[in-house]
N, C-alpha and C positions, 0 to 999 in steps of 0.2 A: 505494499502500499503505501511505501514512505517513496519508493521509486516511483510509484505512478504520480503521484504528488509532486516529484522535481520532474515529471516531464519523461522520466527513462523507463524503458523497456523492460518489462516484468519477466523474466522466464520462470516458467511453474517448476522444472527440477529444482534449480538455485534455490526459489522461495522454499521448497518445500525440505530443504537441505539446511538452510538457515533455521527454520524452525524446530526442526530436529534439531539440531546443535543446540537449542536455548532451550528447547525443552529436557535434554540432557543436562545442563548447567544448573539451570533450576530445580532440578528434583535429584543432583549431589549434591549439590552445594553444602558446605557444612553447618551455615547458620542459616535456622527456616527452611529448610529445602521445603519446595513445594509437594503436598503428599495427597493422597485424596482424604477424605475423613473417612474414620473407621464405618462409618456409617453409613458412608457414598452408595449409591447406587450408578454402577457405569454402566452407559450405555453402546452400544457399539451400533455406530454409524457409518462405516464404513460400508459405500456401494449403496447407501439407500438413499433416497431423493427427503428432501423437506418435511414432504407430507407424511413421510411413514416414519422420520425423526420425530415428529409433533406427536403421531400414534404412540410411538412407543414412551414418551413422556409422560402422556395422558395415563396410560395403563398403569404406568409407577403410579403416579398419585394417586391413582383412584384405588391402590392397594391399600 
């Protein structure tokens, strides 16, 4: 998003690598690493569209 705001070309593969690297750094840092709460519900959104994601979230909320 930052590159697009600066008018630069955004490469999807490069963006994925940057996000993955940031995720690793955030979850493995020594001070306050980002981790899901013990009671968090993880929802797999790989390969599904927005409507399916919303349905999955609503299913969890109704439980």
